[in-house]
Each structure stands twice: as C-alpha cells, then as structure tokens.
C-alpha positions in Angstrom: 0.2 0.4 -0.2 1.1 3.8 -0.9 0.5 6.3 1.3 0.0 9.9 -0.3 -0.3 13.5 1.2 -3.5 14.6 0.0 -5.4 16.7 1.4 -8.8 16.6 3.9 -10.7 18.5 1.2 -9.6 16.2 -1.8 -12.6 14.4 0.0 -14.6 16.7 0.2 -13.4 17.4 3.9 -13.5 21.5 4.3 -10.9 22.3 7.0 -11.5 25.2 10.2 -9.1 26.1 12.4 -9.8 27.6 16.3 -6.4 29.3 18.0 -4.2 30.4 16.3 -1.6 31.5 19.4 1.6 29.9 20.0 0.9 26.1 18.8 -1.7 26.5 17.1 -0.7 29.8 14.4 1.9 27.4 13.4 -0.7 24.2 12.9 -2.6 26.8 11.1 -0.2 27.6 8.6 0.8 24.3 8.0 -3.0 23.8 7.0 -3.0 26.7 5.3 -0.6 25.5 2.4 -2.9 22.8 2.3 -5.8 23.2 2.3 -6.1 27.4 0.8 -9.8 27.5 2.0 -9.0 27.2 5.2 -11.4 29.5 8.1 -9.6 30.3 11.3 -11.2 31.8 13.9 -9.1 34.0 17.1 -10.6 36.1 19.8 -7.9 38.5 18.7 -7.7 40.3 15.5 -4.1 40.7 15.1 -3.9 36.9 15.5 -6.1 36.4 12.2 -3.7 39.0 9.9 -1.1 37.6 9.1 -3.6 34.3 8.1 -6.4 36.3 6.3 -3.5 38.1 4.1 -2.2 35.0 3.4 -5.6 33.4 1.8 -7.8 32.3 4.9 -10.6 33.0 5.7 -11.2 35.0 9.2 -15.3 33.3 10.8 -16.8 36.0 13.0 -16.9 33.3 16.0 -16.8 30.0 16.8 -20.8 28.9 15.0 -20.1 30.6 12.4 -16.5 28.5 11.8 -18.6 25.2 12.1 -21.4 26.1 9.9 -19.0 27.0 7.0 -16.5 23.7 7.8 -17.2 19.8 8.4 -13.9 19.5 10.5 -12.3 21.9 13.2 -9.7 21.8 15.4 -9.6 24.1 18.2 -6.2 24.5 19.8 -7.2 26.9 23.1 -5.3 27.7 26.0 -7.9 27.7 28.5 -11.4 26.8 26.8 -13.1 30.1 27.8 -10.7 32.2 25.8 -12.1 30.4 22.3 -15.9 30.7 23.5 
C-alpha cells in the first residue's frame, strides 16, 4: 500500500481552525499550505491578520466557523478563551 499526502479537502473535507496562538498559529499556517480555503477563528483580531492576508478566511465566531466547515480543530490554552 502506498501512502500519499493528499489534503482532506480532496475528499470533501473542508477544514476550520480555532486558536492561533503559540501552538495553533504554526499549525494553522501548515494547514493553509494544503487547504487554501481554510477558515480560521481567534478572539484576537491581530492573530487573524497575517493568515487572512495569506489567503485564509476569518470567521466571526466559533459558531460561524462550525457552520462553514465539516472538520474543525481547536487549540486554546483555556477553553473559555475560545468561546
């Protein structure tokens, strides 16, 4: 069996990402390289700016992100910081 590194969206998986801090930020950048339609959310607008300039779409809330995507990953230090 041969393994390939196809992005999830090649199989209909549209990806969203919540939490763009020390750990989540680099992970979101990595995802954006393979998922140009990545939707991101962070309570800090400054954390969104660079990813949006690079092609990601900013969600207005977690609910907005979840409504747009089938698969979401959340990376927050404190769960309430991503509420």
